[in-house]
N, C-alpha and C positions, 0 to 999 in steps of 0.2 A: 438550481443549484444545489449539489449535496454538500454535506459538511465535510466531505473529503475530497473535493475538486481540488484543493490546494496539494493534497498529496498526490493525487493524479498526476497532476502538471509536474511536480517535483520528479516522480516516476520516469515520467515521459522525456522530460528534460536532462535527465541523466545520460541518457543514450546509450546505456550499456545493455548488454544482453541479459544480466541477470543482477539482481542486489538484493541485499540482505538488510533489513533495518531492524531495529529494537524497538518495542513498545514505547520505550521513552524518546527516542528519536521521532517515532510517528508523532506523538504528543508534541513535540517541539515544533515540529513542522506545521501541524494543522492547528494547535493552541488548544486542543481538546484531548483528554485520554482515549484510548483505544477502548471500545466496549463490545457487547455482543453485537449491537447493529452493525459493526464492521462486515460481519459475515452477509447481511443484506446488500450493503452497498459496494461490496468488493466486484459485483458483476459489471459495475460501470467502468471499471479500469480497461475493459477490452475497446472500448471507444478510444482509448489513448494509446492500443497497440501492445498492451502489456496485459498479463493475468496474475493473480495471486497464487502464488504456489503453496509452499508449507508455512502453517501458522503455528508455531511451537509454544505451548504455554508453559511448558517446564524453562525453556530458554528466554521466553518472552521476545521472540522474533517472528519476523513476516518475511518471506521472501517473495521476490516478483521476477517473473521471466517475460522477454519480449515474445510477442507471438509471431512466429514466421509465417 
């Protein structure tokens, strides 16, 4: 079980085609701050039918898209 499983479940349960979350929202959902390891874990999201799109350091946001 990865430290981001709760986030992957949140994205999957959203049911939307695309979703934009701030780093603060991700921290609230997961209970941990987003860090560099997120890049390693983001591959796991495909198992939930989504992928990580753009990660904006400037805006501190992460976009998620449903895989078609």
